[in-house]
mmCIF file of the N, C-alpha and C atoms, coordinates in Angstrom:
data_MODEL
# 
_entry.id   MODEL 
# 
loop_
_atom_site.group_PDB 
_atom_site.id 
_atom_site.type_symbol 
_atom_site.label_atom_id 
_atom_site.label_alt_id 
_atom_site.label_comp_id 
_atom_site.label_asym_id 
_atom_site.label_entity_id 
_atom_site.label_seq_id 
_atom_site.pdbx_PDB_ins_code 
_atom_site.Cartn_x 
_atom_site.Cartn_y 
_atom_site.Cartn_z 
_atom_site.occupancy 
_atom_site.B_iso_or_equiv 
_atom_site.pdbx_formal_charge 
_atom_site.auth_seq_id 
_atom_site.auth_comp_id 
_atom_site.auth_asym_id 
_atom_site.auth_atom_id 
_atom_site.pdbx_PDB_model_num 
ATOM 1   N N  . MET A 1 1  ? 14.980 -184.109 97.102  1.00 0.00 ? 1  MET A N  1 
ATOM 2   C CA . MET A 1 1  ? 13.747 -183.791 97.822  1.00 0.00 ? 1  MET A CA 1 
ATOM 3   C C  . MET A 1 1  ? 12.911 -182.859 96.964  1.00 0.00 ? 1  MET A C  1 
ATOM 4   N N  . SER A 1 2  ? 11.647 -183.081 96.992  1.00 0.00 ? 2  SER A N  1 
ATOM 5   C CA . SER A 1 2  ? 10.728 -182.288 96.192  1.00 0.00 ? 2  SER A CA 1 
ATOM 6   C C  . SER A 1 2  ? 10.548 -180.891 96.781  1.00 0.00 ? 2  SER A C  1 
ATOM 7   N N  . GLU A 1 3  ? 10.952 -179.896 96.009  1.00 0.00 ? 3  GLU A N  1 
ATOM 8   C CA . GLU A 1 3  ? 10.768 -178.512 96.441  1.00 0.00 ? 3  GLU A CA 1 
ATOM 9   C C  . GLU A 1 3  ? 9.288  -178.166 96.511  1.00 0.00 ? 3  GLU A C  1 
ATOM 10  N N  . LEU A 1 4  ? 8.478  -178.800 95.681  1.00 0.00 ? 4  LEU A N  1 
ATOM 11  C CA . LEU A 1 4  ? 7.031  -178.558 95.704  1.00 0.00 ? 4  LEU A CA 1 
ATOM 12  C C  . LEU A 1 4  ? 6.436  -178.997 97.039  1.00 0.00 ? 4  LEU A C  1 
ATOM 13  N N  . LEU A 1 5  ? 6.810  -180.187 97.503  1.00 0.00 ? 5  LEU A N  1 
ATOM 14  C CA . LEU A 1 5  ? 6.312  -180.678 98.792  1.00 0.00 ? 5  LEU A CA 1 
ATOM 15  C C  . LEU A 1 5  ? 6.727  -179.753 99.928  1.00 0.00 ? 5  LEU A C  1 
ATOM 16  N N  . ILE A 1 6  ? 7.988  -179.361 99.947  1.00 0.00 ? 6  ILE A N  1 
ATOM 17  C CA . ILE A 1 6  ? 8.485  -178.479 101.005 1.00 0.00 ? 6  ILE A CA 1 
ATOM 18  C C  . ILE A 1 6  ? 7.754  -177.142 100.969 1.00 0.00 ? 6  ILE A C  1 
ATOM 19  N N  . SER A 1 7  ? 7.575  -176.586 99.796  1.00 0.00 ? 7  SER A N  1 
ATOM 20  C CA . SER A 1 7  ? 6.865  -175.309 99.650  1.00 0.00 ? 7  SER A CA 1 
ATOM 21  C C  . SER A 1 7  ? 5.422  -175.419 100.132 1.00 0.00 ? 7  SER A C  1 
ATOM 22  N N  . ARG A 1 8  ? 4.729  -176.490 99.737  1.00 0.00 ? 8  ARG A N  1 
ATOM 23  C CA . ARG A 1 8  ? 3.345  -176.703 100.180 1.00 0.00 ? 8  ARG A CA 1 
ATOM 24  C C  . ARG A 1 8  ? 3.241  -176.824 101.690 1.00 0.00 ? 8  ARG A C  1 
ATOM 25  N N  . LEU A 1 9  ? 4.153  -177.580 102.285 1.00 0.00 ? 9  LEU A N  1 
ATOM 26  C CA . LEU A 1 9  ? 4.121  -177.771 103.736 1.00 0.00 ? 9  LEU A CA 1 
ATOM 27  C C  . LEU A 1 9  ? 4.376  -176.460 104.465 1.00 0.00 ? 9  LEU A C  1 
ATOM 28  N N  . LYS A 1 10 ? 5.323  -175.669 103.976 1.00 0.00 ? 10 LYS A N  1 
ATOM 29  C CA . LYS A 1 10 ? 5.620  -174.386 104.608 1.00 0.00 ? 10 LYS A CA 1 
ATOM 30  C C  . LYS A 1 10 ? 4.422  -173.442 104.534 1.00 0.00 ? 10 LYS A C  1 
ATOM 31  N N  . ASN A 1 11 ? 3.654  -173.528 103.445 1.00 0.00 ? 11 ASN A N  1 
ATOM 32  C CA . ASN A 1 11 ? 2.478  -172.674 103.274 1.00 0.00 ? 11 ASN A CA 1 
ATOM 33  C C  . ASN A 1 11 ? 1.230  -173.245 103.934 1.00 0.00 ? 11 ASN A C  1 
ATOM 34  N N  . SER A 1 12 ? 1.337  -174.399 104.561 1.00 0.00 ? 12 SER A N  1 
ATOM 35  C CA . SER A 1 12 ? 0.184  -175.075 105.161 1.00 0.00 ? 12 SER A CA 1 
ATOM 36  C C  . SER A 1 12 ? 0.209  -175.067 106.685 1.00 0.00 ? 12 SER A C  1 
ATOM 37  N N  . ILE A 1 13 ? 1.049  -174.256 107.264 1.00 0.00 ? 13 ILE A N  1 
ATOM 38  C CA . ILE A 1 13 ? 1.130  -174.185 108.728 1.00 0.00 ? 13 ILE A CA 1 
ATOM 39  C C  . ILE A 1 13 ? -0.224 -173.746 109.273 1.00 0.00 ? 13 ILE A C  1 
ATOM 40  N N  . GLY A 1 14 ? -0.725 -174.511 110.233 1.00 0.00 ? 14 GLY A N  1 
ATOM 41  C CA . GLY A 1 14 ? -2.028 -174.247 110.834 1.00 0.00 ? 14 GLY A CA 1 
ATOM 42  C C  . GLY A 1 14 ? -3.154 -175.078 110.246 1.00 0.00 ? 14 GLY A C  1 
ATOM 43  N N  . LEU A 1 15 ? -2.916 -175.718 109.102 1.00 0.00 ? 15 LEU A N  1 
ATOM 44  C CA . LEU A 1 15 ? -3.950 -176.559 108.485 1.00 0.00 ? 15 LEU A CA 1 
ATOM 45  C C  . LEU A 1 15 ? -3.900 -177.975 109.039 1.00 0.00 ? 15 LEU A C  1 
ATOM 46  N N  . GLU A 1 16 ? -5.030 -178.662 108.931 1.00 0.00 ? 16 GLU A N  1 
ATOM 47  C CA . GLU A 1 16 ? -5.096 -180.066 109.325 1.00 0.00 ? 16 GLU A CA 1 
ATOM 48  C C  . GLU A 1 16 ? -5.060 -180.938 108.075 1.00 0.00 ? 16 GLU A C  1 
ATOM 49  N N  . GLY A 1 17 ? -4.611 -182.160 108.246 1.00 0.00 ? 17 GLY A N  1 
ATOM 50  C CA . GLY A 1 17 ? -4.549 -183.082 107.124 1.00 0.00 ? 17 GLY A CA 1 
ATOM 51  C C  . GLY A 1 17 ? -4.061 -184.450 107.570 1.00 0.00 ? 17 GLY A C  1 
ATOM 52  N N  . ILE A 1 18 ? -3.666 -185.239 106.586 1.00 0.00 ? 18 ILE A N  1 
ATOM 53  C CA . ILE A 1 18 ? -3.128 -186.576 106.844 1.00 0.00 ? 18 ILE A CA 1 
ATOM 54  C C  . ILE A 1 18 ? -1.765 -186.665 106.172 1.00 0.00 ? 18 ILE A C  1 
ATOM 55  N N  . VAL A 1 19 ? -0.762 -187.096 106.936 1.00 0.00 ? 19 VAL A N  1 
ATOM 56  C CA . VAL A 1 19 ? 0.591  -187.289 106.427 1.00 0.00 ? 19 VAL A CA 1 
ATOM 57  C C  . VAL A 1 19 ? 0.838  -188.791 106.335 1.00 0.00 ? 19 VAL A C  1 
ATOM 58  N N  . TYR A 1 20 ? 1.200  -189.260 105.147 1.00 0.00 ? 20 TYR A N  1 
ATOM 59  C CA . TYR A 1 20 ? 1.504  -190.672 104.909 1.00 0.00 ? 20 TYR A CA 1 
ATOM 60  C C  . TYR A 1 20 ? 3.020  -190.835 104.797 1.00 0.00 ? 20 TYR A C  1 
ATOM 61  N N  . LEU A 1 21 ? 3.565  -191.819 105.512 1.00 0.00 ? 21 LEU A N  1 
ATOM 62  C CA . LEU A 1 21 ? 4.999  -192.073 105.472 1.00 0.00 ? 21 LEU A CA 1 
ATOM 63  C C  . LEU A 1 21 ? 5.324  -193.257 104.571 1.00 0.00 ? 21 LEU A C  1 
ATOM 64  N N  . LEU A 1 22 ? 6.581  -193.342 104.162 1.00 0.00 ? 22 LEU A N  1 
ATOM 65  C CA . LEU A 1 22 ? 7.031  -194.428 103.293 1.00 0.00 ? 22 LEU A CA 1 
ATOM 66  C C  . LEU A 1 22 ? 6.881  -195.797 103.953 1.00 0.00 ? 22 LEU A C  1 
ATOM 67  N N  . ASN A 1 23 ? 6.941  -195.856 105.284 1.00 0.00 ? 23 ASN A N  1 
ATOM 68  C CA . ASN A 1 23 ? 6.834  -197.141 105.993 1.00 0.00 ? 23 ASN A CA 1 
ATOM 69  C C  . ASN A 1 23 ? 5.384  -197.578 106.225 1.00 0.00 ? 23 ASN A C  1 
ATOM 70  N N  . GLY A 1 24 ? 4.412  -196.816 105.677 1.00 0.00 ? 24 GLY A N  1 
ATOM 71  C CA . GLY A 1 24 ? 3.015  -197.200 105.795 1.00 0.00 ? 24 GLY A CA 1 
ATOM 72  C C  . GLY A 1 24 ? 2.258  -196.526 106.925 1.00 0.00 ? 24 GLY A C  1 
ATOM 73  N N  . PHE A 1 25 ? 2.955  -195.830 107.815 1.00 0.00 ? 25 PHE A N  1 
ATOM 74  C CA . PHE A 1 25 ? 2.270  -195.114 108.886 1.00 0.00 ? 25 PHE A CA 1 
ATOM 75  C C  . PHE A 1 25 ? 1.555  -193.897 108.318 1.00 0.00 ? 25 PHE A C  1 
ATOM 76  N N  . ARG A 1 26 ? 0.517  -193.450 109.033 1.00 0.00 ? 26 ARG A N  1 
ATOM 77  C CA . ARG A 1 26 ? -0.179 -192.224 108.661 1.00 0.00 ? 26 ARG A CA 1 
ATOM 78  C C  . ARG A 1 26 ? -0.556 -191.476 109.929 1.00 0.00 ? 26 ARG A C  1 
ATOM 79  N N  . PHE A 1 27 ? -0.574 -190.174 109.821 1.00 0.00 ? 27 PHE A N  1 
ATOM 80  C CA . PHE A 1 27 ? -0.882 -189.335 110.970 1.00 0.00 ? 27 PHE A CA 1 
ATOM 81  C C  . PHE A 1 27 ? -1.956 -188.328 110.588 1.00 0.00 ? 27 PHE A C  1 
ATOM 82  N N  . GLU A 1 28 ? -3.070 -188.322 111.338 1.00 0.00 ? 28 GLU A N  1 
ATOM 83  C CA . GLU A 1 28 ? -4.052 -187.257 111.234 1.00 0.00 ? 28 GLU A CA 1 
ATOM 84  C C  . GLU A 1 28 ? -3.510 -186.145 112.109 1.00 0.00 ? 28 GLU A C  1 
ATOM 85  N N  . CYS A 1 29 ? -3.270 -184.984 111.523 1.00 0.00 ? 29 CYS A N  1 
ATOM 86  C CA . CYS A 1 29 ? -2.484 -184.003 112.248 1.00 0.00 ? 29 CYS A CA 1 
ATOM 87  C C  . CYS A 1 29 ? -2.807 -182.564 111.876 1.00 0.00 ? 29 CYS A C  1 
ATOM 88  N N  . LYS A 1 30 ? -2.215 -181.673 112.652 1.00 0.00 ? 30 LYS A N  1 
ATOM 89  C CA . LYS A 1 30 ? -2.194 -180.249 112.350 1.00 0.00 ? 30 LYS A CA 1 
ATOM 90  C C  . LYS A 1 30 ? -0.737 -179.881 112.104 1.00 0.00 ? 30 LYS A C  1 
ATOM 91  N N  . ILE A 1 31 ? -0.469 -179.164 111.015 1.00 0.00 ? 31 ILE A N  1 
ATOM 92  C CA . ILE A 1 31 ? 0.890  -178.762 110.679 1.00 0.00 ? 31 ILE A CA 1 
ATOM 93  C C  . ILE A 1 31 ? 1.302  -177.611 111.596 1.00 0.00 ? 31 ILE A C  1 
ATOM 94  N N  . LEU A 1 32 ? 2.407  -177.789 112.326 1.00 0.00 ? 32 LEU A N  1 
ATOM 95  C CA . LEU A 1 32 ? 2.876  -176.762 113.250 1.00 0.00 ? 32 LEU A CA 1 
ATOM 96  C C  . LEU A 1 32 ? 4.028  -175.944 112.677 1.00 0.00 ? 32 LEU A C  1 
ATOM 97  N N  . SER A 1 33 ? 4.978  -176.614 112.025 1.00 0.00 ? 33 SER A N  1 
ATOM 98  C CA . SER A 1 33 ? 6.168  -175.937 111.539 1.00 0.00 ? 33 SER A CA 1 
ATOM 99  C C  . SER A 1 33 ? 6.841  -176.793 110.472 1.00 0.00 ? 33 SER A C  1 
ATOM 100 N N  . CYS A 1 34 ? 7.642  -176.141 109.638 1.00 0.00 ? 34 CYS A N  1 
ATOM 101 C CA . CYS A 1 34 ? 8.339  -176.886 108.587 1.00 0.00 ? 34 CYS A CA 1 
ATOM 102 C C  . CYS A 1 34 ? 9.585  -176.117 108.165 1.00 0.00 ? 34 CYS A C  1 
ATOM 103 N N  . ASP A 1 35 ? 10.679 -176.856 107.947 1.00 0.00 ? 35 ASP A N  1 
ATOM 104 C CA . ASP A 1 35 ? 11.864 -176.275 107.317 1.00 0.00 ? 35 ASP A CA 1 
ATOM 105 C C  . ASP A 1 35 ? 12.246 -177.185 106.149 1.00 0.00 ? 35 ASP A C  1 
ATOM 106 N N  . ASP A 1 36 ? 13.446 -177.072 105.651 1.00 0.00 ? 36 ASP A N  1 
ATOM 107 C CA . ASP A 1 36 ? 13.828 -177.856 104.471 1.00 0.00 ? 36 ASP A CA 1 
ATOM 108 C C  . ASP A 1 36 ? 14.069 -179.332 104.768 1.00 0.00 ? 36 ASP A C  1 
ATOM 109 N N  . ASP A 1 37 ? 14.165 -179.714 106.050 1.00 0.00 ? 37 ASP A N  1 
ATOM 110 C CA . ASP A 1 37 ? 14.467 -181.101 106.404 1.00 0.00 ? 37 ASP A CA 1 
ATOM 111 C C  . ASP A 1 37 ? 13.396 -181.789 107.244 1.00 0.00 ? 37 ASP A C  1 
ATOM 112 N N  . PHE A 1 38 ? 12.697 -181.031 108.083 1.00 0.00 ? 38 PHE A N  1 
ATOM 113 C CA . PHE A 1 38 ? 11.768 -181.636 109.031 1.00 0.00 ? 38 PHE A CA 1 
ATOM 114 C C  . PHE A 1 38 ? 10.408 -180.961 109.023 1.00 0.00 ? 38 PHE A C  1 
ATOM 115 N N  . LEU A 1 39 ? 9.390  -181.747 109.382 1.00 0.00 ? 39 LEU A N  1 
ATOM 116 C CA . LEU A 1 39 ? 8.023  -181.278 109.532 1.00 0.00 ? 39 LEU A CA 1 
ATOM 117 C C  . LEU A 1 39 ? 7.607  -181.533 110.976 1.00 0.00 ? 39 LEU A C  1 
ATOM 118 N N  . GLU A 1 40 ? 7.086  -180.514 111.635 1.00 0.00 ? 40 GLU A N  1 
ATOM 119 C CA . GLU A 1 40 ? 6.588  -180.656 112.999 1.00 0.00 ? 40 GLU A CA 1 
ATOM 120 C C  . GLU A 1 40 ? 5.065  -180.662 112.941 1.00 0.00 ? 40 GLU A C  1 
ATOM 121 N N  . ILE A 1 41 ? 4.461  -181.700 113.543 1.00 0.00 ? 41 ILE A N  1 
ATOM 122 C CA . ILE A 1 41 ? 3.007  -181.846 113.511 1.00 0.00 ? 41 ILE A CA 1 
ATOM 123 C C  . ILE A 1 41 ? 2.469  -182.077 114.916 1.00 0.00 ? 41 ILE A C  1 
ATOM 124 N N  . TYR A 1 42 ? 1.178  -181.818 115.069 1.00 0.00 ? 42 TYR A N  1 
ATOM 125 C CA . TYR A 1 42 ? 0.455  -182.211 116.273 1.00 0.00 ? 42 TYR A CA 1 
ATOM 126 C C  . TYR A 1 42 ? -0.422 -183.386 115.873 1.00 0.00 ? 42 TYR A C  1 
ATOM 127 N N  . ASP A 1 43 ? -0.123 -184.565 116.398 1.00 0.00 ? 43 ASP A N  1 
ATOM 128 C CA . ASP A 1 43 ? -0.871 -185.788 116.104 1.00 0.00 ? 43 ASP A CA 1 
ATOM 129 C C  . ASP A 1 43 ? -2.201 -185.723 116.852 1.00 0.00 ? 43 ASP A C  1 
ATOM 130 N N  . ILE A 1 44 ? -3.283 -185.554 116.117 1.00 0.00 ? 44 ILE A N  1 
ATOM 131 C CA . ILE A 1 44 ? -4.604 -185.385 116.706 1.00 0.00 ? 44 ILE A CA 1 
ATOM 132 C C  . ILE A 1 44 ? -5.043 -186.636 117.455 1.00 0.00 ? 44 ILE A C  1 
ATOM 133 N N  . LYS A 1 45 ? -4.753 -187.793 116.907 1.00 0.00 ? 45 LYS A N  1 
ATOM 134 C CA . LYS A 1 45 ? -5.197 -189.059 117.504 1.00 0.00 ? 45 LYS A CA 1 
ATOM 135 C C  . LYS A 1 45 ? -4.501 -189.351 118.831 1.00 0.00 ? 45 LYS A C  1 
ATOM 136 N N  . LYS A 1 46 ? -3.190 -189.081 118.909 1.00 0.00 ? 46 LYS A N  1 
ATOM 137 C CA . LYS A 1 46 ? -2.429 -189.396 120.119 1.00 0.00 ? 46 LYS A CA 1 
ATOM 138 C C  . LYS A 1 46 ? -2.176 -188.179 121.001 1.00 0.00 ? 46 LYS A C  1 
ATOM 139 N N  . SER A 1 47 ? -2.631 -187.009 120.576 1.00 0.00 ? 47 SER A N  1 
ATOM 140 C CA . SER A 1 47 ? -2.477 -185.762 121.339 1.00 0.00 ? 47 SER A CA 1 
ATOM 141 C C  . SER A 1 47 ? -1.028 -185.488 121.737 1.00 0.00 ? 47 SER A C  1 
ATOM 142 N N  . ARG A 1 48 ? -0.137 -185.554 120.759 1.00 0.00 ? 48 ARG A N  1 
ATOM 143 C CA . ARG A 1 48 ? 1.265  -185.240 121.021 1.00 0.00 ? 48 ARG A CA 1 
ATOM 144 C C  . ARG A 1 48 ? 1.928  -184.654 119.781 1.00 0.00 ? 48 ARG A C  1 
ATOM 145 N N  . VAL A 1 49 ? 3.012  -183.957 120.003 1.00 0.00 ? 49 VAL A N  1 
ATOM 146 C CA . VAL A 1 49 ? 3.778  -183.334 118.922 1.00 0.00 ? 49 VAL A CA 1 
ATOM 147 C C  . VAL A 1 49 ? 4.799  -184.335 118.393 1.00 0.00 ? 49 VAL A C  1 
ATOM 148 N N  . LYS A 1 50 ? 4.938  -184.387 117.073 1.00 0.00 ? 50 LYS A N  1 
ATOM 149 C CA . LYS A 1 50 ? 5.916  -185.264 116.435 1.00 0.00 ? 50 LYS A CA 1 
ATOM 150 C C  . LYS A 1 50 ? 6.724  -184.447 115.430 1.00 0.00 ? 50 LYS A C  1 
ATOM 151 N N  . VAL A 1 51 ? 7.965  -184.855 115.222 1.00 0.00 ? 51 VAL A N  1 
ATOM 152 C CA . VAL A 1 51 ? 8.816  -184.263 114.203 1.00 0.00 ? 51 VAL A CA 1 
ATOM 153 C C  . VAL A 1 51 ? 9.162  -185.374 113.212 1.00 0.00 ? 51 VAL A C  1 
ATOM 154 N N  . ILE A 1 52 ? 8.883  -185.106 111.949 1.00 0.00 ? 52 ILE A N  1 
ATOM 155 C CA . ILE A 1 52 ? 9.063  -186.113 110.900 1.00 0.00 ? 52 ILE A CA 1 
ATOM 156 C C  . ILE A 1 52 ? 10.065 -185.595 109.873 1.00 0.00 ? 52 ILE A C  1 
ATOM 157 N N  . LYS A 1 53 ? 10.989 -186.445 109.471 1.00 0.00 ? 53 LYS A N  1 
ATOM 158 C CA . LYS A 1 53 ? 11.924 -186.089 108.419 1.00 0.00 ? 53 LYS A CA 1 
ATOM 159 C C  . LYS A 1 53 ? 11.164 -186.051 107.087 1.00 0.00 ? 53 LYS A C  1 
ATOM 160 N N  . ILE A 1 54 ? 11.283 -184.986 106.353 1.00 0.00 ? 54 ILE A N  1 
ATOM 161 C CA . ILE A 1 54 ? 10.509 -184.808 105.124 1.00 0.00 ? 54 ILE A CA 1 
ATOM 162 C C  . ILE A 1 54 ? 10.811 -185.896 104.102 1.00 0.00 ? 54 ILE A C  1 
ATOM 163 N N  . SER A 1 55 ? 12.023 -186.406 104.076 1.00 0.00 ? 55 SER A N  1 
ATOM 164 C CA . SER A 1 55 ? 12.367 -187.465 103.122 1.00 0.00 ? 55 SER A CA 1 
ATOM 165 C C  . SER A 1 55 ? 11.623 -188.768 103.410 1.00 0.00 ? 55 SER A C  1 
ATOM 166 N N  . GLU A 1 56 ? 10.994 -188.901 104.589 1.00 0.00 ? 56 GLU A N  1 
ATOM 167 C CA . GLU A 1 56 ? 10.222 -190.088 104.956 1.00 0.00 ? 56 GLU A CA 1 
ATOM 168 C C  . GLU A 1 56 ? 8.753  -189.979 104.546 1.00 0.00 ? 56 GLU A C  1 
ATOM 169 N N  . ILE A 1 57 ? 8.335  -188.821 104.044 1.00 0.00 ? 57 ILE A N  1 
ATOM 170 C CA . ILE A 1 57 ? 6.935  -188.594 103.676 1.00 0.00 ? 57 ILE A CA 1 
ATOM 171 C C  . ILE A 1 57 ? 6.694  -189.059 102.241 1.00 0.00 ? 57 ILE A C  1 
ATOM 172 N N  . SER A 1 58 ? 5.629  -189.852 102.060 1.00 0.00 ? 58 SER A N  1 
ATOM 173 C CA . SER A 1 58 ? 5.290  -190.295 100.703 1.00 0.00 ? 58 SER A CA 1 
ATOM 174 C C  . SER A 1 58 ? 4.153  -189.462 100.107 1.00 0.00 ? 58 SER A C  1 
ATOM 175 N N  . GLU A 1 59 ? 3.251  -188.977 100.970 1.00 0.00 ? 59 GLU A N  1 
ATOM 176 C CA . GLU A 1 59 ? 2.070  -188.253 100.469 1.00 0.00 ? 59 GLU A CA 1 
ATOM 177 C C  . GLU A 1 59 ? 1.477  -187.425 101.591 1.00 0.00 ? 59 GLU A C  1 
ATOM 178 N N  . VAL A 1 60 ? 0.813  -186.312 101.225 1.00 0.00 ? 60 VAL A N  1 
ATOM 179 C CA . VAL A 1 60 ? 0.160  -185.455 102.202 1.00 0.00 ? 60 VAL A CA 1 
ATOM 180 C C  . VAL A 1 60 ? -1.201 -185.038 101.636 1.00 0.00 ? 60 VAL A C  1 
ATOM 181 N N  . ASP A 1 61 ? -2.255 -185.213 102.438 1.00 0.00 ? 61 ASP A N  1 
ATOM 182 C CA . ASP A 1 61 ? -3.599 -184.710 102.109 1.00 0.00 ? 61 ASP A CA 1 
ATOM 183 C C  . ASP A 1 61 ? -3.883 -183.572 103.075 1.00 0.00 ? 61 ASP A C  1 
ATOM 184 N N  . LEU A 1 62 ? -4.159 -182.376 102.545 1.00 0.00 ? 62 LEU A N  1 
ATOM 185 C CA . LEU A 1 62 ? -4.399 -181.221 103.393 1.00 0.00 ? 62 LEU A CA 1 
ATOM 186 C C  . LEU A 1 62 ? -5.833 -180.757 103.273 1.00 0.00 ? 62 LEU A C  1 
ATOM 187 N N  . ASN A 1 63 ? -6.442 -180.483 104.419 1.00 0.00 ? 63 ASN A N  1 
ATOM 188 C CA . ASN A 1 63 ? -7.809 -179.939 104.448 1.00 0.00 ? 63 ASN A CA 1 
ATOM 189 C C  . ASN A 1 63 ? -7.721 -178.426 104.285 1.00 0.00 ? 63 ASN A C  1 
ATOM 190 N N  . GLY A 1 64 ? -8.594 -177.875 103.473 1.00 0.00 ? 64 GLY A N  1 
ATOM 191 C CA . GLY A 1 64 ? -8.668 -176.432 103.328 1.00 0.00 ? 64 GLY A CA 1 
ATOM 192 C C  . GLY A 1 64 ? -7.631 -175.825 102.429 1.00 0.00 ? 64 GLY A C  1 
ATOM 193 N N  . TYR A 1 65 ? -6.933 -176.625 101.617 1.00 0.00 ? 65 TYR A N  1 
ATOM 194 C CA . TYR A 1 65 ? -5.926 -176.059 100.710 1.00 0.00 ? 65 TYR A CA 1 
ATOM 195 C C  . TYR A 1 65 ? -6.425 -176.075 99.308  1.00 0.00 ? 65 TYR A C  1 
# 
């Protein structure tokens, strides 16, 4: 797992962005929490909280970083 990705996500709590998954899904979201295995987001489009395994993330675009 990329330590750079984990570090960026941990430092991006409260920011909005787009999370792209390996299966092609994408989420417009606000970053709520992050540890070494999981990312917790608020999905802006569906108005619900989701928890994503970090190993499933292919790319992240963050606003304001």
